[in-house]
C-alpha positions in Angstrom: 0.2 -0.2 0.2 0.9 3.6 0.0 3.0 5.5 2.4 3.7 9.0 3.3 8.1 8.9 3.7 10.0 11.8 5.2 13.2 12.5 3.6 14.4 14.7 6.0 13.1 13.5 9.7 15.0 16.4 11.5 13.0 19.2 9.9 10.3 17.8 12.5 12.4 19.4 15.3 10.2 22.1 14.5 7.5 20.6 16.5 9.3 21.6 20.1 8.1 25.0 19.3 4.4 24.5 20.3 5.9 24.3 24.0 6.2 28.0 24.1 3.8 28.7 21.9 0.6 27.2 24.1 2.7 28.7 27.2 2.1 32.0 26.1 -1.0 31.7 25.6 -2.1 30.4 29.6 -0.1 33.2 31.5 -1.7 35.8 33.1 -1.3 38.8 31.9 0.3 41.7 34.1 -2.3 44.2 34.3 -1.8 47.4 35.7 -4.0 49.5 38.5 -7.0 51.7 37.5 -9.8 53.0 39.6 -12.7 52.3 38.1 -16.6 52.9 39.8 -17.6 49.1 40.2 -16.1 46.1 40.1 -19.6 43.9 38.9 -18.0 44.0 35.2 -14.7 43.2 36.2 -15.7 39.9 38.3 -13.9 37.3 36.0 -10.8 39.7 35.5 -10.4 40.1 39.4 -10.6 36.4 40.4 -7.5 36.5 38.0 -5.6 38.7 39.8 -6.9 36.6 43.1 -5.1 33.6 41.6 -2.3 32.4 43.1 -0.6 30.5 40.3 1.1 32.1 37.3 -1.1 30.3 34.9 -4.0 30.8 33.8 -7.0 28.0 32.0 -6.2 27.4 29.0 -9.2 28.5 26.5 -8.9 27.0 22.7 -9.1 29.8 20.7 -9.2 30.9 17.3 -5.7 32.3 16.3 -3.7 29.8 19.2 -5.6 26.8 16.8 -4.5 28.6 13.4 -0.9 29.0 15.0 -0.7 25.8 15.9 -1.4 24.5 12.8 0.7 26.5 10.8 3.6 25.2 13.0 2.9 22.0 12.3 3.0 22.2 8.9 6.0 24.2 8.5 7.6 21.2 10.2 6.0 18.3 8.3 7.1 20.5 5.1 10.9 20.7 6.4 11.4 16.8 6.7 10.3 16.5 2.6 7.4 14.3 3.8 7.3 12.1 0.5 4.1 9.6 -1.0 5.0 6.7 -3.1 4.0 3.5 -4.4 3.4 0.4 -2.7 5.2 -2.5 -1.4 8.3 -3.6 -3.6 6.5 -7.2 -4.6 9.5 -9.8 -4.0 11.6 -11.8 -1.4 14.7 -10.3 -2.3 15.8 -7.4 -3.5 19.0 -5.7 -5.5 19.2 -2.2 -5.6 21.7 -0.6 -8.5 22.7 2.7 -8.2 23.8 4.3 -10.9 27.3 6.6 -9.3 29.3 7.9 -12.7 30.2 11.3 -13.3 26.7 12.4 -14.9 25.4 12.0 -11.2 27.1 14.8 -10.5 25.0 16.9 -12.5 23.4 20.0 -10.5 20.1 19.7 -11.0 19.3 23.5 -12.2 22.2 24.7 -13.7 25.5 25.4 -11.7 24.2 27.0 -9.2 21.1 24.0 -8.6 20.5 23.4 -4.9 21.0 19.3 -5.2 22.2 17.1 -7.4 21.3 13.9 -9.3 22.8 11.6 -7.0 20.9 13.1 -4.2 17.9 12.4 -5.9 19.1 8.8 -6.4 20.0 8.0 -3.0 16.4 9.6 -2.2 15.0 7.2 -4.0 17.1 4.5 -2.9 16.4 5.0 0.7 12.4 5.5 -0.9 12.8 1.9 -2.3 13.9 0.5 1.5 10.6 1.1 3.2 9.0 -0.1 0.9 10.2 -3.5 1.6 7.7 -6.3 2.1 7.8 -8.4 5.5 11.0 -9.9 5.7 12.4 -9.1 2.5 15.4 -8.0 2.2 17.8 -6.2 -0.2 21.6 -5.6 -1.5 23.1 -2.6 -2.7 25.1 -2.4 -5.5 27.2 0.8 -6.6 27.4 1.4 -10.3 30.9 3.0 -10.8 33.6 2.4 -13.1 33.0 -1.0 -11.7 30.7 -2.7 -9.5 31.1 -2.8 -5.6 28.5 -4.4 -3.1 27.5 -1.4 -0.9 26.2 -3.7 1.4 25.0 -7.8 1.4 21.8 -8.7 2.2 20.0 -7.0 5.2 16.7 -6.9 6.5 17.0 -3.8 8.5 16.3 -0.8 6.9 18.5 1.7 8.9 21.3 -0.3 8.1 19.9 -0.2 4.3 19.7 3.3 4.6 22.6 4.4 6.3 24.9 2.0 3.3 22.7 4.2 0.6 24.2 7.7 2.7 27.7 6.8 2.2 27.5 6.4 -1.3 28.8 9.0 -4.0 29.3 10.5 -7.4 32.7 9.8 -8.8 34.5 11.0 -11.7 34.3 8.4 -13.7 32.8 6.7 -17.1 30.5 4.5 -15.4 29.2 1.2 -16.5 26.1 0.0 -15.0 25.9 -3.4 -17.8 28.5 -5.2 -15.1 26.8 -3.3 -12.0 23.3 -5.1 -13.8 24.8 -8.7 -14.3 26.2 -8.2 -10.5 22.8 -8.1 -9.3 21.4 -10.5 -11.6 23.7 -13.0 -10.5 23.2 -12.1 -6.6 19.5 -12.1 -6.7 19.8 -15.8 -9.1 21.9 -17.2 -6.1 19.4 -16.6 -2.8 16.7 -17.8 -4.6 13.2 -17.1 -4.3 11.0 -13.8 -5.0 12.9 -11.5 -6.9 13.1 -8.2 -7.5 15.6 -5.6 -9.4 15.7 -1.8 -8.8 18.0 0.2 -10.8 18.9 4.3 -10.1 20.0 5.9 -12.4 19.9 9.0 -14.7 20.1 7.6 -17.4 22.7 9.3 -19.7 24.6 5.9 -20.3 28.1 5.3 -22.5 26.3 2.7 -24.1 23.3 2.0 -25.8 23.5 -1.3 -25.4 20.1 -3.1 -23.3 21.1 -4.2 -19.6 20.7 -7.6 -19.3 18.6 -8.6 -15.8 18.7 -11.9 -16.7 14.4 -12.3 -16.2 14.5 -10.8 -13.0 11.8 -8.2 -12.8 13.4 -4.2 -12.9 12.4 -1.2 -12.2 14.4 1.8 -13.4 13.8 4.8 -11.0 15.5 7.7 -13.2 16.6 10.7 -11.9 17.7 14.0 -13.4 16.2 16.5 -15.9 18.1 17.9 -19.6 21.1 20.3 -18.4 23.3 22.0 -20.9 26.8 21.2 -20.6 29.8 21.0 -22.3 33.1 19.3 -21.6 37.1 18.7 -22.1 36.7 15.4 -24.0 41.1 15.2 -24.2 43.4 16.4 -23.6 47.9 15.8 -24.8 50.8 17.7 -24.2 54.2 17.4 -25.9 57.5 19.1 -25.2 60.0 20.7 -28.4 61.8 23.6 -29.2 60.3 26.1 -31.3 61.8 26.9 -34.6 61.4 30.2 -34.7 63.4 31.6 -31.1 64.8 28.4 -30.3 63.5 27.7 -27.6 62.2 25.1 -25.3 58.2 25.3 -25.5 55.1 23.3 -24.6 51.9 22.3 -26.7 49.0 21.9 -24.9 46.0 20.5 -26.9 42.9 20.2 -25.3 39.3 19.1 -27.1 35.7 20.7 -26.3 32.5 19.1 -27.0 29.8 21.2 -26.4 26.2 19.8 -26.1 23.7 23.0 -25.3 21.1 23.7 -27.7 22.5 27.6 -28.6 25.8 29.0 -29.1 27.9 29.5 -26.4 31.0 31.7 -25.5 33.3 30.0 -23.3 36.8 30.2 -22.0 40.1 27.8 -22.1 43.1 28.6 -19.7 46.0 27.0 -19.2 47.7 27.3 -15.6 50.5 25.4 -13.7 49.7 24.5 -10.3 51.4 26.7 -7.7 51.2 29.8 -10.1 48.8 32.5 -9.3 47.8 33.1 -13.0 47.4 31.0 -16.3 49.9 31.1 -18.5 48.1 30.6 -21.9 44.3 31.4 -22.4 42.0 31.0 -25.7 38.5 32.4 -26.5 35.8 30.1 -28.1 32.2 30.3 -29.5 30.8 26.5 -29.3 27.7 26.0 -31.9 25.2 23.8 -31.1 26.7 20.5 -31.2 30.4 21.8 -31.7 33.8 19.8 -30.9 36.4 22.1 -31.2 40.1 21.8 -30.6 42.8 24.1 -28.4 46.1 24.5 -28.6 47.7 26.5 -25.5 51.6 27.0 -25.7 53.8 28.5 -22.9 57.7 28.6 -22.9 58.6 26.7 -19.2 61.6 27.7 -16.9 63.5 25.0 -15.2 61.6 24.4 -12.4 58.2 24.4 -14.0 59.4 20.5 -15.2 57.1 17.9 -13.8 54.6 20.0 -12.6 50.8 19.7 -13.1 48.9 21.3 -15.4 45.4 22.9 -15.2 43.0 23.4 -18.2 39.7 25.4 -16.9 36.7 25.5 -19.0 34.9 29.1 -18.0 32.0 29.4 -17.0 31.2 26.4 -15.5 28.5 24.7 -15.9 25.6 21.9 -14.7 28.4 18.9 -14.8 31.9 20.2 -12.9 33.9 17.1 -13.4 34.6 17.4 -17.3 35.1 21.5 -17.0 38.3 21.3 -15.7 41.6 18.7 -17.6 44.9 18.1 -15.7 48.4 16.6 -17.5 52.2 17.2 -16.3 55.0 19.2 -17.3 57.2 16.9 -19.2 60.6 17.0 -18.8 62.9 18.8 -21.3 64.1 17.8 -24.4 67.6 17.8 -22.9 68.8 14.5 -21.6 69.8 14.5 -18.1 73.2 12.7 -18.2 76.1 12.4 -15.2 79.3 10.7 -15.6 81.3 10.3 -12.7 84.7 9.5 -13.4 88.9 10.1 -11.5 90.0 9.7 -14.8 91.2 12.2 -15.9 89.9 11.9 -19.7 86.6 10.0 -20.9 85.9 9.0 -24.2 82.5 8.6 -23.1 82.2 12.0 -21.6 83.3 13.3 -25.3 80.9 11.3 -27.2 78.6 12.5 -25.0 79.5 16.2 -25.4 78.5 15.9 -28.9 74.9 14.9 -29.0 73.4 18.3 -28.8 70.3 16.7 -26.4 72.2 15.9 -23.6 72.3 18.3 -20.5 75.9 16.6 -19.2 76.8 16.9 -16.1 80.9 16.0 -14.4 81.3 14.7 -10.8 83.7 12.7 -9.7 82.8 9.4 -7.7 82.8 10.4 -4.1 80.7 13.3 -5.0 78.6 10.8 -6.9 77.1 10.4 -3.2 76.5 13.6 -1.9 75.5 16.0 -5.3 72.0 15.7 -5.5 71.3 14.0 -9.1 68.7 14.3 -11.1 65.9 11.1 -10.5 65.8 10.9 -13.7 69.2 11.0 -15.3 71.3 8.5 -16.7 74.3 7.4 -14.8 77.9 6.9 -16.4 80.3 4.8 -14.0 83.6 4.6 -14.8 86.1 2.4 -13.3 84.0 1.8 -10.2 80.8 0.4 -9.0 79.4 1.7 -6.1 76.2 0.9 -3.9 74.2 3.0 -3.7 73.8 5.2 -7.1 71.5 7.6 -7.4 69.7 8.4 -10.6 67.7 6.2 -13.4 69.7 4.2 -15.5 73.0 3.7 -15.0 76.1 3.0 -17.2 79.6 0.9 -15.8 82.6 1.5 -18.0 85.6 -0.7 -16.9 84.1 -2.2 -13.7 85.9 -3.2 -11.2 86.7 -7.2 -9.3 84.2 -8.2 -7.3 80.6 -7.6 -8.2 78.4 -5.4 -9.6 74.7 -5.1 -9.6 74.8 -8.8 -9.7 77.0 -9.3 -12.2 80.1 -10.6 -11.3 83.2 -9.3 -12.3 86.3 -11.7 -12.0 89.7 -12.6 -13.9 91.3 -10.6 -16.1 91.4 -12.1 -20.1 93.8 -10.7 -22.1 92.8 -10.1 -25.9 89.6 -11.3 -26.3 88.1 -11.5 -29.7 84.4 -10.3 -29.5 82.2 -13.8 -31.1 78.6 -12.4 -30.7 76.2 -9.6 -30.1 72.8 -9.1 -29.1 71.3 -7.0 -32.0 67.5 -7.3 -30.8 68.8 -5.1 -27.8 67.9 -1.7 -27.8 71.7 -0.2 -26.7 73.1 -2.6 -29.9 70.6 -1.2 -32.2 72.2 -0.9 -36.1 75.9 -1.2 -34.9 78.2 -3.5 -35.8 81.6 -4.8 -33.7 83.4 -6.1 -36.3 87.1 -5.0 -36.4 86.5 -3.8 -32.6 89.8 -5.2 -30.4 90.0 -5.4 -26.9 93.8 -5.2 -25.2 91.5 -7.3 -22.2 89.2 -7.0 -20.1 87.4 -8.7 -16.7 85.2 -11.8 -17.5 82.0 -11.1 -16.1 79.8 -13.8 -14.7 75.8 -12.8 -16.8 72.9 -14.4 -14.2 71.8 -15.9 -17.5 72.8 -16.4 -21.1 69.8 -13.7 -21.9 72.0 -10.9 -19.9 75.2 -11.4 -22.1 75.0 -8.7 -24.5 78.5 -9.1 -26.3 80.1 -12.5 -25.9 83.6 -13.5 -27.0 84.5 -17.1 -27.5 85.7 -17.6 -23.3 83.8 -15.1 -21.5 81.1 -12.5 -21.5 82.2 -9.0 -22.3 79.2 -6.6 -21.4 76.0 -8.1 -19.7 72.7 -6.6 -18.4 71.6 -6.0 -15.1 68.8 -4.5 -15.7 66.1 -4.6 -12.6 62.4 -4.1 -12.0 62.3 -0.2 -13.3 65.8 0.5 -14.1 68.1 -0.5 -16.7 72.0 -1.1 -16.4 74.6 -2.1 -18.4 77.8 -3.1 -17.3 80.9 -3.3 -19.7 83.8 -5.6 -18.2 86.6 -3.5 -19.6 87.8 0.1 -19.9 87.0 1.4 -23.9 90.4 3.6 -23.6 91.5 -0.2 -23.8 90.2 -0.8 -27.0 89.7 0.9 -30.6 85.9 1.2 -30.0 86.4 5.3 -29.6 87.7 5.0 -33.4 85.0 3.6 -34.6 81.5 4.9 -35.0 79.8 2.2 -33.5 81.1 3.8 -30.0 79.1 6.5 -30.8 76.0 4.6 -32.1 76.2 3.0 -28.8 76.4 5.9 -26.7 73.8 7.2 -28.4 71.7 4.2 -28.2 72.0 3.9 -24.0 70.7 7.4 -23.8 67.8 7.2 -26.0 66.2 4.6 -23.6 66.9 6.4 -20.5 65.3 8.6 -22.6 62.1 6.5 -23.2 62.1 5.2 -19.6 62.0 8.9 -18.0 59.0 9.4 -20.7 57.1 6.0 -19.0 57.7 7.1 -15.6 54.3 8.0 -14.8 51.8 7.0 -17.4 50.6 10.3 -18.7 46.9 9.3 -19.3 45.4 7.9 -16.2 42.1 7.4 -16.6 39.8 8.3 -13.8 38.6 5.0 -11.7 42.0 3.5 -12.8 45.2 2.5 -11.0 47.8 4.4 -11.6 51.7 3.0 -11.9 54.4 5.6 -10.8 58.1 4.5 -11.3 60.8 5.2 -8.6 64.6 4.8 -7.7 66.1 1.9 -6.5 65.7 0.9 -3.6 62.9 2.8 -2.7 60.9 1.2 -0.8 57.8 3.3 -0.1 56.0 6.2 -1.2 53.4 8.8 0.5 50.3 9.9 -2.2 47.6 12.6 -1.4 44.9 13.9 -4.2 41.4 15.6 -4.1 39.5 13.4 -2.1 42.1 11.6 -0.8 44.2 12.0 2.8 48.0 11.2 3.1 48.7 7.8 2.8 51.2 5.4 2.4 51.7 2.8 0.0 54.7 -0.1 -0.4 56.8 0.4 -3.4 58.4 -2.5 -4.6 60.9 -3.2 -7.9 61.3 0.3 -8.3 57.0 1.2 -9.0 54.9 2.0 -6.9 51.1 1.5 -7.6 48.5 3.8 -6.8 44.5 2.4 -5.7 42.3 3.8 -8.5 42.0 7.5 -8.7 38.3 8.0 -8.1 38.7 12.1 -8.5 39.8 13.9 -11.3 42.9 15.8 -10.1 46.6 16.1 -9.4 48.3 13.0 -6.9 51.0 13.9 -5.9 54.1 10.9 -4.7 56.7 11.9 -1.9 59.4 9.6 -1.1 62.4 10.3 1.1 64.9 7.1 0.0 67.5 6.3 -1.3 66.9 10.1 -2.0 63.9 13.0 -1.8 61.6 12.4 -4.6 58.2 13.7 -5.9 55.9 12.7 -8.6 52.7 14.5 -10.1 50.0 11.7 -11.2 47.1 14.0 -13.1 44.0 12.0 -14.0 41.0 12.9 -15.9 37.6 11.8 -16.9 37.8 12.9 -20.3 35.1 11.1 -21.7 32.6 12.4 -24.7 29.9 9.7 -23.8 29.6 10.6 -20.0 29.9 14.5 -20.8 26.3 14.2 -22.8 24.2 14.0 -19.5 20.8 14.2 -21.2 18.7 11.3 -19.5 18.0 8.9 -22.2 15.3 5.7 -22.4 17.0 3.0 -20.1 16.7 -0.6 -22.5 15.9 -3.5 -20.3 16.4 -7.2 -22.0 13.7 -8.7 -19.9 13.3 -12.2 -21.8 13.9 -15.2 -19.5 13.7 -17.5 -22.5 16.0 -18.2 -25.3 14.6 -14.8 -27.5 15.0 -11.5 -26.3 12.7 -8.9 -25.9 14.2 -5.2 -24.9 11.3 -3.4 -23.0 12.0 0.5 -22.5 10.6 0.8 -18.5 10.8 4.0 -16.1 8.8 4.8 -13.6 8.4 8.1 -11.2 10.9 8.6 -8.8 8.5 10.3 -5.8 6.2 13.0 -4.9 7.4 15.6 -2.5 4.6 17.5 -0.7 7.0 20.3 0.5 5.0 23.1 -1.1 1.6 22.2 -0.9 2.4 22.2 3.2 4.5 25.2 2.8 1.8 26.7 0.9 -1.5 25.3 3.8 0.9 26.8 6.9 0.9 29.9 4.8 -2.9 30.7 4.3 -3.2 29.7 8.4 -1.2 32.1 9.2 -2.9 35.2 7.0 -6.5 33.8 8.8 -4.3 34.2 12.1 -3.3 37.7 11.4 -7.0 38.8 9.6 -8.5 37.5 12.7 -6.4 39.1 15.1 -6.8 42.6 13.5 -10.3 42.4 12.3 -12.8 45.2 13.3 -15.4 44.1 15.5 -18.7 44.7 14.2 -21.3 48.1 15.6 -24.0 47.3 18.3 -26.8 48.0 15.5 -25.0 45.2 13.3 -25.3 42.6 16.6 -28.6 43.2 17.1 -30.3 42.8 13.7 
């Protein structure tokens, strides 16, 4: 049967005002003394004055009744009463609530009083109150993945508390997976089953939802709203051919779903800077899709910082009005050469490369000088246990252990017999005719780790670990004629380019909201801390040079920091950038309602609820108007009373 439900029971607190209202009516009035000719006409007033109690008998009066009625109606209106249909027919009910980004759309525009998810939770709470005797319900959240919010539960209060904890996420939703999970759970429970889907109808796909033959109701919330959003973003770094200076280009794609032309502004800002670094003005036509290119010249300290692309003015859906990225690393690759030798062939080859930012240190300085965490570190004649930077090239490794490779006996005149042409470090080069005077034999940990071999031993070994490329040479290039050949320059260039590629892959640049993110870390980092939009600072364990962040539910810039083996930080941008999710216009929901072999697609939607707030407030106002009229009315004349 139908019933009345309160969306905000706290409004009934206003009923406490009935107590002072009645007290005011029964308190005796303090009267001033007045001399009169006779007290016969004032007997009632005299009895009131003689009484010892401060209260008088409550006499029903029309103003009092009208004021009690108005106060009660206002309290009931603030509690937001709603009327719904009858009890839900089912022993087991699954309630699927859509929590995709479109559910954060504000109803009535950017300054609307509530969002679609507010109405969706109200509808879900109302469905819980309509459960039949002995029936239970499960609650499932439909975001990027289906999440079971509440297992089968009969307690209405627990179910409503679980629903209250649901919130919209900045992700492209997958209602299909959530409905499939709900149908699977219901089938495992048996009995009479019912499926309730609460959504705004702005689905990413057009395929029907498969309910597996289970009776299904759709509670559709939200109306059509104007929206425009950023559906794609990309950032590149290069050299401006005119000024020959570094330039960062940010590409953004803006799409509009408004039925009328709209003026918009796109600004580009660097996190931490108060003013934008670039901006553009656009005129978006109905259904228009426009690319925008924003450029600026970065400062050295800007590399790796967060970028914010903002679309203004804002509209009903806030999640797609901003997109995030990082300022790419500069075009010059940082390379550190640590050597105590008076002359270095490797340094000479690196100096010939204009795309390299070279820094020269001694072996002792390598442990004390702050080295770029993305730098390629070249070490000559030594193999420290702790090496900063990213990739490592060891030239002339000393005897002992070097990054897990055993460096042993001395070998004179080892002939080069083969090399791994499939490895990126040995591309496009040949070692034919290269003569090595003497080398130390390398004990590579596996056959695949031997990059360059002689007839008796390994001359160049791969000692890479997850997240770090390490190349070990068992000889000093000064003891060979290799630097006199073009293949040596190609080898050094290949090592630099491999390190450059690893630097570009350090943090995934296209992290979508709802997905986990992988962050490359310096070797030896055991833990990191992260924080971001709506995420308090938390600690995450790192392993094998990587940290995997949990799914990022909010669009924005996330910060990852570590203190070992040296202090460092990284910015991880997460974006919605989904045209399907930005199209927030409600559409009919198609449900595959067939229970047998042939499928029949149906479209089904019912009203969410009927609120009585407006009617109750109007009746309360009418009661107050009658009260004012009654108190201020003019008494009738004596002749009119006689007539």
